[in-house]
N, C-alpha and C positions, 0 to 999 in steps of 0.2 A: 265854330266848326271849320275844319280844314276842307278846302276844295280839292276834289280829285281831278288831277290833270291827266288827260289821256294823251299818250304820245301818238303822233301820226306815223304811219309806216313809211319808210323811205321807199320811193319808187325807183326801180332800176331804169336807167336810161338805156334803151336798146339802140345800139349803133347799127346802122345798116351795113351788112356785110356785102362785099363785092364778090361775086361768084368767080372762082378761078376757071370755071368752064365757060365764061362769057364769050370768048372768041373761038371756042372749039365746037365743031358740030357734034351732035349726039352720036353719030356713027363712030367717032373716035374713042368713045368710052367702051373699051373692050379689054379683055385680059392680057392682050399683047402689049398694050401701052403702059409699061411698068412705071416709067418716070411720072406719068400723070397720076397713077394710082397711089404712088408713095406720098403724094401731097395730102391724101385723105386718110392716112394711117398714122396713129400716134406712135411715139417712140417705143412703146411696149407692145405694139402690134394690134391694138384695137382700132376699129373703124370709127372715125370721128363723126360726131352727130351733125345733123343738118343745121342746127342752130349755130354751131361753131364755124362750119365751112361756108354757109350761106348759099347752098344749092337748093334747087326745087325738089319736090317730092319725087317726081319722075326721074330726075338725075340721080337722086340718092338711091333709088331702087336699082338703076343701072350700075351705079358705082359699087353697091354692095354685092351684086351678083358677079360683077367683073373681078372684084377683089377675091371673092370666094373661089372663083374659077382659077385665078392666078395662083392662089395658095395651093389648090389641089394639084396643079401642074408644077409646083415647086418654083414658080417665078417670084413669089413673095413668101416671106416666112410667116408661120402662124403666130409665133411668139418671138419677140426679140430677145437676144441674150442679155442677161443681167450682169452688171459688173461687180455686184456685192458677193461676198462669200457667205456660206451657211454657218460658219463657225461662230459668228457673232450672234446668231439667233438663239433663242431659248431652246434647249434640248438638242442643239447641234453638236456634232462631234468636235472635239478639240484635238489638234495635232500635238503629239507628245514630243 
């Protein structure tokens, strides 16, 4: 009889992230500090998660409200512009 060999799951090695807010006081996290807020937004306009950025829960809450306020005041875009055209997509119009 053949033995059944179970494969062990690969464990992900979690690297400790260094917070980009380490040297900034919490009072500096507001909608006016656009340069700081851009570090926490992906190129498509999404807010980066806490696991990626390495900030604490309280800092993530402050960041998300500041980003949302900055978007509402048009300091930050809701969605970044895409460089692709719709003509390559299925069902898109083709130029004659």
